[in-house]
DSSP file (Angstrom, degrees, kcal/mol; ACC not computed):
  #  RESIDUE AA STRUCTURE BP1 BP2  ACC     N-H-->O    O-->H-N    N-H-->O    O-->H-N    TCO  KAPPA ALPHA  PHI   PSI    X-CA   Y-CA   Z-CA
    1    1 A M              0   0    0      0, 0.0     6,-0.1     0, 0.0     2,-0.0   0.000 360.0 360.0 360.0 146.5    0.0    0.0    0.0
    2    2 A A    >   -     0   0    0      1,-0.1     3,-1.7     4,-0.1     0, 0.0  -0.307 360.0-107.7 -70.1 160.5    1.1    3.5   -0.7
    3    3 A S  T 3  S+     0   0    0      1,-0.3    -1,-0.1    35,-0.0     0, 0.0   0.700 116.9  56.2 -67.0 -19.8    2.1    5.7    2.3
    4    4 A K  T 3  S+     0   0    0      2,-0.0    34,-0.4    33,-0.0    -1,-0.3   0.300  99.1  78.4 -94.0   9.8   -1.0    7.8    2.1
    5    5 A T    <   -     0   0    0     -3,-1.7     2,-0.3    32,-0.1    18,-0.2  -0.711  57.5-163.1-113.9 166.1   -3.4    4.9    2.3
    6    6 A F  E     -A   22   0A   0     16,-2.3    16,-2.6    -2,-0.2     2,-0.3  -0.964  32.3 -97.0-141.3 158.8   -4.6    2.7    5.1
    7    7 A R  E     -Ab  21  81A   0     73,-1.7    75,-3.2    -2,-0.3     2,-0.4  -0.581  36.9-167.5 -79.3 136.2   -6.3   -0.7    5.1
    8    8 A C  E     -Ab  20  82A   0     12,-2.8    12,-2.1    -2,-0.3     2,-0.4  -0.992   5.9-174.1-127.7 129.0  -10.1   -0.7    5.3
    9    9 A R  E     -Ab  19  83A   0     73,-2.8    75,-3.3    -2,-0.4     2,-0.5  -0.988   5.3-168.1-122.2 130.0  -12.2   -3.8    6.1
   10   10 A L  E     +Ab  18  84A   0      8,-2.2     7,-2.3    -2,-0.4     8,-1.5  -0.977  18.7 173.1-116.6 117.9  -16.0   -3.8    5.9
   11   11 A V  E     -Ab  16  85A   0     73,-3.0    75,-2.4    -2,-0.5     5,-0.2  -0.971  14.8-174.8-131.0 139.4  -17.5   -6.9    7.5
   12   12 A T        -     0   0    0      3,-3.2     3,-0.3    -2,-0.4    75,-0.2  -0.729  48.6 -94.7-117.5 173.4  -21.1   -7.9    8.3
   13   13 A P  S    S+     0   0    0      0, 0.0     3,-0.1     0, 0.0    74,-0.1   0.750 125.7  33.7 -60.5 -20.6  -22.2  -11.1   10.1
   14   14 A T  S    S+     0   0    0      1,-0.2     2,-0.3     0, 0.0    74,-0.0   0.577 122.6  17.9-111.5 -12.2  -22.7  -12.8    6.7
   15   15 A A        -     0   0    0     -3,-0.3    -3,-3.2     0, 0.0     2,-0.7  -0.999  56.1-127.0-159.0 155.6  -20.0  -11.3    4.4
   16   16 A S  E     +A   11   0A   0     -2,-0.3    -5,-0.2    -5,-0.2     3,-0.1  -0.949  32.2 175.5-102.3 112.8  -16.7   -9.5    4.0
   17   17 A L  E     +     0   0A   0     -7,-2.3     2,-0.4    -2,-0.7    -6,-0.2   0.805  60.3  18.9 -93.5 -32.5  -17.5   -6.7    1.6
   18   18 A V  E     +A   10   0A   0     -8,-1.5    -8,-2.2     2,-0.0    -1,-0.3  -1.000  45.7 160.3-142.5 137.8  -14.3   -4.7    1.5
   19   19 A D  E     +A    9   0A   0     -2,-0.4     2,-0.3   -10,-0.2   -10,-0.2  -0.622  46.5 110.6-151.1  87.5  -10.7   -5.4    2.3
   20   20 A D  E     -A    8   0A   0    -12,-2.1   -12,-2.8    -2,-0.1     2,-0.4  -0.921  70.0 -82.9-154.5 169.5   -8.6   -2.8    0.4
   21   21 A A  E     +A    7   0A   0     -2,-0.3     2,-0.3   -14,-0.2   -14,-0.2  -0.701  46.5 178.7 -83.0 133.9   -6.4    0.2    0.6
   22   22 A V  E     -A    6   0A   0    -16,-2.6   -16,-2.3    -2,-0.4    34,-0.3  -0.915  30.3-152.3-131.2 160.0   -8.3    3.5    0.9
   23   23 A V  S    S+     0   0    0     32,-3.1    15,-0.4     1,-0.3     2,-0.3   0.629  82.5   9.6-103.2 -19.7   -7.2    7.2    1.2
   24   24 A Y  E     -C   55   0A   0     31,-1.3    31,-2.9    13,-0.1     2,-0.4  -0.984  56.9-166.4-158.5 146.8  -10.2    8.4    3.0
   25   25 A A  E     -CD  54  36A   0     11,-1.7    11,-2.2    -2,-0.3     2,-0.6  -0.996  10.6-154.7-137.1 134.0  -13.4    7.1    4.7
   26   26 A S  E     -CD  53  35A   0     27,-2.5    27,-1.8    -2,-0.4     9,-0.2  -0.950  24.6-161.2-105.6 116.6  -16.5    9.1    5.8
   27   27 A V  E     - D   0  34A   0      7,-3.1     7,-1.9    -2,-0.6     2,-1.4  -0.854  17.4-139.2-111.5 129.1  -18.0    7.0    8.7
   28   28 A P  E     - D   0  33A   0      0, 0.0    20,-2.9     0, 0.0     5,-0.2  -0.652  29.2-175.6 -86.7  87.3  -21.6    7.3    9.9
   29   29 A A  E >   -ED  47  32A   0      3,-1.5     3,-1.4    -2,-1.4    18,-0.3  -0.291  42.1-102.3 -73.0 167.0  -21.2    7.1   13.7
   30   30 A W  T 3  S+     0   0    0     16,-2.4    17,-0.1     1,-0.3    19,-0.1   0.752 123.2  40.2 -64.4 -23.3  -24.3    7.1   15.9
   31   31 A D  T 3  S-     0   0    0      1,-0.4    -1,-0.3    15,-0.3     2,-0.2   0.195 130.0 -56.7-113.0  16.2  -23.8   10.7   16.8
   32   32 A G  E <   -D   29   0A   0     -3,-1.4    -3,-1.5     2,-0.0    -1,-0.4  -0.663  69.9 -51.3 134.7 172.5  -22.7   12.0   13.3
   33   33 A L  E     -D   28   0A   0     -5,-0.2     2,-0.3    -2,-0.2    19,-0.0  -0.466  44.0-177.0 -78.2 148.2  -20.2   11.6   10.6
   34   34 A F  E     -D   27   0A   0     -7,-1.9    -7,-3.1    -2,-0.1     2,-0.3  -0.991  18.4-129.9-141.2 151.9  -16.4   11.6   11.1
   35   35 A G  E     -D   26   0A   0     -2,-0.3     2,-0.4    -9,-0.2    -9,-0.2  -0.681  13.5-157.6-101.1 152.4  -13.6   11.3    8.6
   36   36 A V  E     +D   25   0A   0    -11,-2.2   -11,-1.7    -2,-0.3     2,-0.3  -0.996  16.6 164.1-131.7 129.8  -10.6    9.0    8.6
   37   37 A Q    >   -     0   0    0     -2,-0.4     3,-1.6   -13,-0.2   -13,-0.1  -0.860  51.5 -67.5-130.9 169.9   -7.3    9.4    6.9
   38   38 A T  T 3  S+     0   0    0    -15,-0.4   -32,-0.1   -34,-0.4    -1,-0.1  -0.271 120.3  26.4 -58.2 142.7   -4.0    7.7    7.3
   39   39 A G  T 3  S+     0   0    0      1,-0.2    -1,-0.3    -3,-0.0    40,-0.0   0.509  83.9 156.4  83.6   4.5   -2.3    8.4   10.6
   40   40 A R    <   -     0   0    0     -3,-1.6    40,-0.3     1,-0.1    -1,-0.2  -0.312  50.3-101.2 -64.4 146.6   -5.6    9.1   12.4
   41   41 A A        -     0   0    0      1,-0.1    -1,-0.1    37,-0.1    36,-0.1  -0.314  51.6 -85.9 -61.9 150.1   -5.6    8.7   16.2
   42   42 A P        +     0   0    0      0, 0.0     2,-0.3     0, 0.0    36,-0.2  -0.254  55.1 174.8 -59.5 145.8   -7.1    5.4   17.4
   43   43 A I  E     - F   0  77A   0     34,-2.0    34,-2.6    -3,-0.1     2,-0.4  -0.990  24.4-164.1-152.6 146.8  -10.9    5.4   17.9
   44   44 A L  E     + F   0  76A   0     -2,-0.3     2,-0.3    32,-0.2    32,-0.2  -0.991  28.7 165.5-130.0 123.3  -13.6    3.0   18.7
   45   45 A A  E     - F   0  75A   0     30,-2.6    30,-2.6    -2,-0.4     2,-0.4  -0.959  38.2-113.3-141.9 155.9  -17.1    4.1   18.0
   46   46 A R  E     - F   0  74A   0     -2,-0.3   -16,-2.4    28,-0.2   -15,-0.3  -0.714  36.3-129.8 -85.0 137.1  -20.7    2.9   17.6
   47   47 A L  E     -EF  29  73A   0     26,-2.8    26,-0.5    -2,-0.4   -18,-0.3  -0.566  21.6-168.4 -86.3 151.7  -22.1    3.1   14.1
   48   48 A G  E     -     0   0A   0    -20,-2.9    24,-2.5    -2,-0.2     2,-0.5  -0.125  40.8 -66.4-109.7-148.2  -25.4    4.7   13.2
   49   49 A V  E    S+ F   0  71A   0     22,-0.2     2,-0.3   -20,-0.2    22,-0.2  -0.950  84.3  77.3-109.9 125.6  -27.5    4.6   10.1
   50   50 A G  E    S- F   0  70A   0     20,-2.1    20,-3.3    -2,-0.5     2,-0.5  -0.988  76.7 -37.2 165.4-170.1  -26.0    6.3    7.1
   51   51 A E  E     - F   0  69A   0     -2,-0.3     2,-0.7    18,-0.2    18,-0.2  -0.681  34.4-160.8 -88.1 125.4  -23.6    6.4    4.2
   52   52 A L  E     - F   0  68A   0     16,-3.0    16,-2.0    -2,-0.5     2,-0.5  -0.936  17.0-166.4 -97.0 116.5  -20.1    4.9    4.6
   53   53 A R  E     -CF  26  67A   0    -27,-1.8   -27,-2.5    -2,-0.7     2,-0.5  -0.925   5.0-167.5-109.7 128.4  -18.0    6.5    1.7
   54   54 A L  E     -CF  25  66A   0     12,-3.0    12,-2.2    -2,-0.5     2,-0.6  -0.960   6.4-156.3-115.7 127.6  -14.7    5.0    0.9
   55   55 A D  E     -CF  24  65A   0    -31,-2.9   -32,-3.1    -2,-0.5   -31,-1.3  -0.913  13.3-152.8-105.0 123.5  -12.2    6.8   -1.4
   56   56 A F  E     - F   0  64A   0      8,-3.3     8,-0.7    -2,-0.6   -34,-0.2  -0.629  23.9 -98.5 -95.8 152.0   -9.7    4.6   -3.2
   57   57 A P        -     0   0    0      0, 0.0     2,-1.4     0, 0.0     6,-0.1  -0.327  34.5-112.2 -68.5 150.1   -6.2    5.7   -4.3
   58   58 A D        +     0   0    0      5,-0.1     2,-0.5     3,-0.1     5,-0.1  -0.688  51.6 163.5 -84.5  93.1   -5.7    6.6   -8.0
   59   59 A V    >   -     0   0    0     -2,-1.4     3,-1.7     1,-0.2     4,-0.1  -0.962  68.2 -20.4-117.9 118.9   -3.5    3.7   -9.1
   60   60 A K  T 3  S-     0   0    0     -2,-0.5    -1,-0.2     1,-0.3     3,-0.1   0.893 130.8 -45.7  52.7  46.1   -3.1    3.1  -12.8
   61   61 A G  T 3  S+     0   0    0      1,-0.1    -1,-0.3    -3,-0.1    -3,-0.1   0.462 119.7 109.1  79.9   0.7   -6.3    4.9  -13.7
   62   62 A G    <   +     0   0    0     -3,-1.7     2,-0.2     2,-0.0    -1,-0.1   0.278  33.0  93.1 -83.0-145.3   -8.3    3.3  -10.9
   63   63 A G        +     0   0    0     -5,-0.1     2,-0.2    -4,-0.1    -5,-0.1  -0.610  33.4 129.2  94.4-154.0   -9.5    5.0   -7.8
   64   64 A G  E     -F   56   0A   0     -8,-0.7    -8,-3.3    -2,-0.2     2,-0.3  -0.467  56.1 -71.1  94.6-170.6  -12.8    6.6   -7.2
   65   65 A S  E     -F   55   0A   0    -10,-0.2     2,-0.3    -2,-0.2   -10,-0.2  -0.852  30.1-164.2-125.1 157.9  -15.3    6.2   -4.4
   66   66 A R  E     -F   54   0A   0    -12,-2.2   -12,-3.0    -2,-0.3     2,-0.3  -0.994  11.1-156.6-141.6 140.2  -17.7    3.6   -3.3
   67   67 A S  E     -F   53   0A   0     -2,-0.3    25,-2.8   -14,-0.2    26,-0.4  -0.878   7.9-173.5-122.1 152.2  -20.6    4.0   -0.9
   68   68 A F  E     -FG  52  91A   0    -16,-2.0   -16,-3.0    -2,-0.3     2,-0.6  -0.990  27.8-123.6-137.7 144.6  -22.5    1.6    1.4
   69   69 A L  E     -FG  51  90A   0     21,-3.1    21,-2.0    -2,-0.3     2,-0.4  -0.831  33.1-159.7 -85.8 122.0  -25.6    2.1    3.5
   70   70 A I  E     -FG  50  89A   0    -20,-3.3   -20,-2.1    -2,-0.6     2,-0.4  -0.873  12.5-170.6-106.3 135.7  -24.6    1.1    7.1
   71   71 A E  E     -F   49   0A   0     17,-2.4    17,-0.5    -2,-0.4   -22,-0.2  -0.767  56.4 -47.8-128.4  86.3  -27.1    0.1    9.7
   72   72 A G  E    S+     0   0A   0    -24,-2.5    15,-2.2    -2,-0.4    16,-0.5   0.148  78.6 104.9  79.3 165.7  -25.5   -0.2   13.1
   73   73 A G  E     -FH  47  86A   0    -26,-0.5   -26,-2.8    13,-0.3     2,-0.3  -0.891  62.5 -68.0 126.0-155.5  -22.4   -1.9   14.4
   74   74 A F  E     -FH  46  85A   0     11,-2.6    11,-3.0    -2,-0.3     2,-0.4  -0.953  28.8-155.0-138.5 156.0  -19.0   -0.7   15.5
   75   75 A V  E     -FH  45  84A   0    -30,-2.6   -30,-2.6    -2,-0.3     2,-0.4  -0.989   8.1-171.0-133.2 143.2  -15.9    0.9   13.9
   76   76 A R  E     -FH  44  83A   0      7,-2.4     7,-3.1    -2,-0.4     2,-0.5  -0.997   6.4-170.6-136.9 130.7  -12.3    0.8   15.0
   77   77 A M  E     +FH  43  82A   0    -34,-2.6   -34,-2.0    -2,-0.4     2,-0.3  -0.987  26.6 143.5-119.1 121.2   -9.3    2.7   13.7
   78   78 A A  E >   + H   0  81A   0      3,-2.0     3,-1.0    -2,-0.5   -37,-0.1  -0.954  64.4   0.2-156.8 137.6   -5.9    1.6   15.1
   79   79 A Q  T 3  S-     0   0    0     -2,-0.3     3,-0.1     1,-0.3   -38,-0.1   0.877 128.9 -54.6  51.4  46.2   -2.4    1.3   13.6
   80   80 A N  T 3  S+     0   0    0    -40,-0.3   -73,-1.7     1,-0.2     2,-0.4   0.794 113.4 116.3  59.0  32.9   -3.6    2.5   10.2
   81   81 A E  E <   -bH   7  78A   0     -3,-1.0    -3,-2.0   -75,-0.2     2,-0.6  -0.985  48.4-160.9-131.1 123.5   -6.4   -0.1    9.9
   82   82 A L  E     -bH   8  77A   0    -75,-3.2   -73,-2.8    -2,-0.4     2,-0.5  -0.905   8.6-171.8-102.4 122.2  -10.0    0.8    9.8
   83   83 A T  E     -bH   9  76A   0     -7,-3.1    -7,-2.4    -2,-0.6     2,-0.7  -0.967   4.3-167.5-118.1 119.9  -12.4   -2.1   10.7
   84   84 A V  E     -bH  10  75A   0    -75,-3.3   -73,-3.0    -2,-0.5     2,-0.9  -0.922   2.0-171.8-108.8 110.9  -16.1   -1.5   10.1
   85   85 A L  E     -bH  11  74A   0    -11,-3.0   -11,-2.6    -2,-0.7     2,-0.3  -0.840  18.3-174.6-102.8  95.0  -18.2   -4.3   11.8
   86   86 A A  E     - H   0  73A   0    -75,-2.4   -13,-0.3    -2,-0.9     3,-0.2  -0.710  33.9-146.6 -98.7 140.1  -21.7   -3.5   10.5
   87   87 A E  S    S+     0   0    0    -15,-2.2     2,-0.3    -2,-0.3   -15,-0.2   0.921  95.0   2.0 -62.8 -43.2  -24.9   -5.1   11.5
   88   88 A R        -     0   0    0    -16,-0.5   -17,-2.4   -17,-0.5     2,-0.4  -0.994  67.7-179.1-144.1 142.1  -26.0   -4.5    7.9
   89   89 A A  E     -G   70   0A   0     -2,-0.3     2,-0.4   -19,-0.2   -19,-0.2  -0.984   3.9-171.8-142.6 130.7  -24.3   -3.0    4.9
   90   90 A T  E     -G   69   0A   0    -21,-2.0   -21,-3.1    -2,-0.4     2,-0.1  -0.987  28.4-119.4-126.1 126.7  -25.7   -2.5    1.4
   91   91 A A  E >   -G   68   0A   0     -2,-0.4     3,-1.9   -23,-0.2     4,-0.4  -0.421  21.3-132.2 -63.0 133.7  -23.7   -1.4   -1.6
   92   92 A A  G >  S+     0   0    0    -25,-2.8     3,-1.6     1,-0.3    -1,-0.1   0.830 103.1  64.4 -58.6 -33.9  -25.1    1.9   -2.9
   93   93 A E  G 3  S+     0   0    0    -26,-0.4    -1,-0.3     1,-0.3    -2,-0.1   0.665 100.2  53.0 -67.8 -13.4  -25.1    0.6   -6.5
   94   94 A T  G <  S+     0   0    0     -3,-1.9     2,-0.4     2,-0.0    -1,-0.3   0.492  89.9  94.4 -96.5  -4.4  -27.7   -2.0   -5.5
   95   95 A I    <   -     0   0    0     -3,-1.6     2,-0.3    -4,-0.4     3,-0.0  -0.750  57.9-162.8 -93.2 130.5  -30.2    0.5   -4.0
   96   96 A T     >  -     0   0    0     -2,-0.4     4,-2.2     1,-0.1     5,-0.2  -0.853  25.1-130.3-111.3 150.3  -32.9    1.9   -6.1
   97   97 A E  H  > S+     0   0    0     -2,-0.3     4,-2.4    45,-0.2     5,-0.2   0.887 108.9  54.2 -62.1 -39.5  -35.0    5.0   -5.4
   98   98 A Q  H  > S+     0   0    0      2,-0.2     4,-2.1     1,-0.2    -1,-0.2   0.928 109.5  45.9 -63.0 -46.6  -38.2    3.0   -6.0
   99   99 A D  H  > S+     0   0    0      1,-0.2     4,-2.3     2,-0.2    -1,-0.2   0.906 113.4  49.6 -63.8 -41.7  -37.4    0.3   -3.5
  100  100 A A  H  X S+     0   0    0     -4,-2.2     4,-2.3     1,-0.2    -1,-0.2   0.895 110.0  51.0 -64.5 -39.7  -36.3    2.8   -0.9
  101  101 A D  H  X S+     0   0    0     -4,-2.4     4,-2.4     2,-0.2    -1,-0.2   0.899 109.4  50.4 -64.4 -40.8  -39.5    4.8   -1.4
  102  102 A V  H  X S+     0   0    0     -4,-2.1     4,-2.5     2,-0.2    -2,-0.2   0.922 110.5  49.9 -62.6 -44.6  -41.6    1.6   -1.0
  103  103 A E  H  X S+     0   0    0     -4,-2.3     4,-2.3     1,-0.2    -2,-0.2   0.904 111.0  49.3 -60.5 -42.4  -39.7    0.8    2.3
  104  104 A L  H  X S+     0   0    0     -4,-2.3     4,-2.1     2,-0.2    -2,-0.2   0.925 112.4  46.6 -64.4 -45.4  -40.3    4.3    3.6
  105  105 A R  H  X S+     0   0    0     -4,-2.4     4,-2.5     1,-0.2    -2,-0.2   0.897 111.6  52.2 -64.1 -39.3  -44.0    4.3    2.8
  106  106 A R  H  X S+     0   0    0     -4,-2.5     4,-2.6     2,-0.2    -2,-0.2   0.917 109.5  48.6 -63.5 -43.3  -44.4    0.8    4.4
  107  107 A A  H  X S+     0   0    0     -4,-2.3     4,-2.1     2,-0.2    -1,-0.2   0.899 111.7  50.2 -64.1 -39.8  -42.7    1.9    7.6
  108  108 A D  H  X S+     0   0    0     -4,-2.1     4,-2.0     2,-0.2    -2,-0.2   0.932 112.0  47.4 -61.7 -46.0  -45.0    5.0    7.8
  109  109 A E  H  X S+     0   0    0     -4,-2.5     4,-1.3     1,-0.2    -2,-0.2   0.911 112.0  49.3 -63.1 -43.4  -48.1    2.9    7.2
  110  110 A Q  H  X S+     0   0    0     -4,-2.6     4,-0.5     1,-0.2    -1,-0.2   0.873 108.9  53.1 -65.1 -36.6  -47.0    0.3    9.9
  111  111 A A  H >< S+     0   0    0     -4,-2.1     3,-0.9     1,-0.2    -1,-0.2   0.901 109.1  48.9 -65.1 -40.4  -46.3    3.1   12.4
  112  112 A R  H 3< S+     0   0    0     -4,-2.0    -1,-0.2     1,-0.2    -2,-0.2   0.775 106.8  58.2 -68.5 -24.9  -49.8    4.5   11.9
  113  113 A A  H 3< S+     0   0    0     -4,-1.3    -1,-0.2    -5,-0.2    -2,-0.2   0.548  76.4 106.4 -85.0  -7.7  -51.3    1.1   12.3
  114  114 A V  S << S-     0   0    0     -3,-0.9    -3,-0.0    -4,-0.5    -4,-0.0  -0.625  77.3-121.5 -74.8 119.1  -49.9    0.5   15.8
  115  115 A P    >   -     0   0    0      0, 0.0     3,-1.4     0, 0.0     6,-0.1  -0.274   9.4-127.1 -63.8 145.0  -52.8    0.9   18.2
  116  116 A A  T 3  S+     0   0    0      1,-0.3     5,-0.1     5,-0.0    -2,-0.0   0.814 109.2  49.8 -61.0 -32.1  -52.6    3.5   21.0
  117  117 A G  T 3  S+     0   0    0      4,-0.1    -1,-0.3     3,-0.0    -3,-0.0   0.416  77.9 125.1 -90.1   2.7  -53.4    1.0   23.7
  118  118 A D    X   -     0   0    0     -3,-1.4     3,-1.9     1,-0.2     4,-0.3  -0.457  56.4-146.6 -65.0 123.1  -50.8   -1.6   22.6
  119  119 A P  T 3  S+     0   0    0      0, 0.0     3,-0.2     0, 0.0    -1,-0.2   0.726 101.4  48.7 -64.8 -19.3  -48.6   -2.5   25.5
  120  120 A E  T 3> S+     0   0    0      1,-0.2     4,-2.7     2,-0.1     5,-0.2   0.190  78.3 114.0-100.1  14.4  -45.7   -3.0   23.1
  121  121 A R  H <> S+     0   0    0     -3,-1.9     4,-2.9     1,-0.2     5,-0.2   0.894  73.7  49.5 -55.6 -47.3  -46.3    0.3   21.3
  122  122 A A  H  > S+     0   0    0     -4,-0.3     4,-2.0    -3,-0.2    -1,-0.2   0.905 113.7  45.9 -62.2 -42.0  -43.1    2.0   22.3
  123  123 A V  H  > S+     0   0    0      2,-0.2     4,-2.0     1,-0.2    -1,-0.2   0.928 114.6  47.5 -66.2 -45.4  -40.9   -0.9   21.2
  124  124 A K  H  X S+     0   0    0     -4,-2.7     4,-2.3     1,-0.2    -2,-0.2   0.914 112.6  48.8 -62.6 -43.7  -42.8   -1.3   17.9
  125  125 A L  H  X S+     0   0    0     -4,-2.9     4,-2.4    -5,-0.2    -1,-0.2   0.866 108.4  54.2 -66.6 -35.4  -42.5    2.4   17.2
  126  126 A A  H  X S+     0   0    0     -4,-2.0     4,-2.0    -5,-0.2    -1,-0.2   0.917 110.3  46.8 -63.4 -42.7  -38.8    2.4   18.0
  127  127 A K  H  X S+     0   0    0     -4,-2.0     4,-2.1     1,-0.2    -2,-0.2   0.903 113.5  48.2 -64.8 -41.0  -38.2   -0.4   15.5
  128  128 A L  H  X S+     0   0    0     -4,-2.3     4,-2.4     2,-0.2    -2,-0.2   0.852 108.5  54.1 -69.9 -33.7  -40.3    1.4   12.8
  129  129 A T  H  X S+     0   0    0     -4,-2.4     4,-2.3     2,-0.2    -1,-0.2   0.908 109.1  49.0 -63.9 -41.0  -38.5    4.6   13.4
  130  130 A S  H  X S+     0   0    0     -4,-2.0     4,-2.2     2,-0.2    -2,-0.2   0.903 110.8  49.9 -63.4 -41.7  -35.2    2.8   12.8
  131  131 A A  H  X S+     0   0    0     -4,-2.1     4,-2.4     1,-0.2    -2,-0.2   0.884 110.0  51.1 -64.4 -38.4  -36.7    1.3    9.6
  132  132 A K  H  X S+     0   0    0     -4,-2.4     4,-2.7     2,-0.2    -2,-0.2   0.910 108.7  51.1 -65.5 -41.7  -37.8    4.8    8.5
  133  133 A R  H  X S+     0   0    0     -4,-2.3     4,-2.3     2,-0.2    -2,-0.2   0.920 111.3  47.9 -60.5 -43.7  -34.3    6.2    9.1
  134  134 A A  H  X S+     0   0    0     -4,-2.2     4,-2.4     2,-0.2    -2,-0.2   0.919 112.4  48.7 -63.9 -43.6  -32.7    3.4    7.1
  135  135 A A  H  X S+     0   0    0     -4,-2.4     4,-2.4     2,-0.2    -2,-0.2   0.891 111.0  50.6 -64.4 -39.4  -35.2    3.9    4.2
  136  136 A Q  H  X S+     0   0    0     -4,-2.7     4,-2.2     2,-0.2    -1,-0.2   0.900 110.9  48.8 -64.9 -39.8  -34.6    7.7    4.2
  137  137 A A  H  X S+     0   0    0     -4,-2.3     4,-2.4     2,-0.2    -2,-0.2   0.895 110.8  50.8 -65.9 -39.6  -30.8    7.0    4.1
  138  138 A K  H  X S+     0   0    0     -4,-2.4     4,-2.9     2,-0.2    -2,-0.2   0.912 109.1  51.5 -61.8 -42.3  -31.4    4.6    1.2
  139  139 A L  H  X S+     0   0    0     -4,-2.4     4,-2.3     2,-0.2    -2,-0.2   0.917 109.8  48.9 -62.1 -44.2  -33.5    7.2   -0.6
  140  140 A R  H  X S+     0   0    0     -4,-2.2     4,-1.3     2,-0.2    -1,-0.2   0.922 113.2  47.6 -61.1 -44.0  -30.7    9.8   -0.2
  141  141 A L  H  X S+     0   0    0     -4,-2.4     4,-0.7     1,-0.2     3,-0.3   0.924 111.8  49.5 -63.1 -44.8  -28.1    7.4   -1.5
  142  142 A A  H >< S+     0   0    0     -4,-2.9     3,-0.7     1,-0.2   -45,-0.2   0.895 112.3  48.2 -62.0 -39.8  -30.2    6.3   -4.5
  143  143 A R  H 3< S+     0   0    0     -4,-2.3    -1,-0.2     1,-0.2    -2,-0.2   0.734 108.1  55.4 -73.9 -21.5  -30.9   10.0   -5.4
  144  144 A S  H 3< S+     0   0    0     -4,-1.3    -1,-0.2    -3,-0.3    -2,-0.2   0.542  81.1 111.1 -89.8  -6.1  -27.2   10.9   -5.1
  145  145 A K  S X< S-     0   0    0     -3,-0.7     3,-1.3    -4,-0.7    -3,-0.0  -0.405  82.0 -95.9 -67.2 143.4  -26.0    8.2   -7.6
  146  146 A P  T 3  S+     0   0    0      0, 0.0    -1,-0.1     0, 0.0    -2,-0.1  -0.272 108.6  29.4 -58.0 142.6  -24.7    9.6  -10.9
  147  147 A G  T 3         0   0    0     -3,-0.1    -2,-0.1     1,-0.0    -3,-0.1   0.507 360.0 360.0  87.0   4.7  -27.3    9.7  -13.7
  148  148 A I    <         0   0    0     -3,-1.3    -3,-0.1    -5,-0.1    -4,-0.0   0.402 360.0 360.0-110.2 360.0  -30.3   10.1  -11.4
């Protein structure tokens, strides 16, 4: 790896999605975004819902960026290695605006359908709020893709 890069691994419970050299990562922590470059101080943080953007080095005409929708987990940066342990990660190129819109509408409808007297109402609404956040993030990612 070049001296301006660091190793980045993106792993979910079911797959290893990325294990490559990157020059920059924009990480969706539970309390906001933070950036990572080579030489960053060590950090351990909880992930939220949002876009993980990875910028790859320009080697032999390669490079560019790749984005993923991250839904929870943890991230660790130490000794120039970024490890993203995500509960769920979806490549941005697989997300469509239509699917995200359907998910958002479904979560809204389900939230309205929870009866006021339901003893599990708070738990159900919290799960649906999380689903709505994920759908909204998917919608933003789908709309930000080139050509849309």
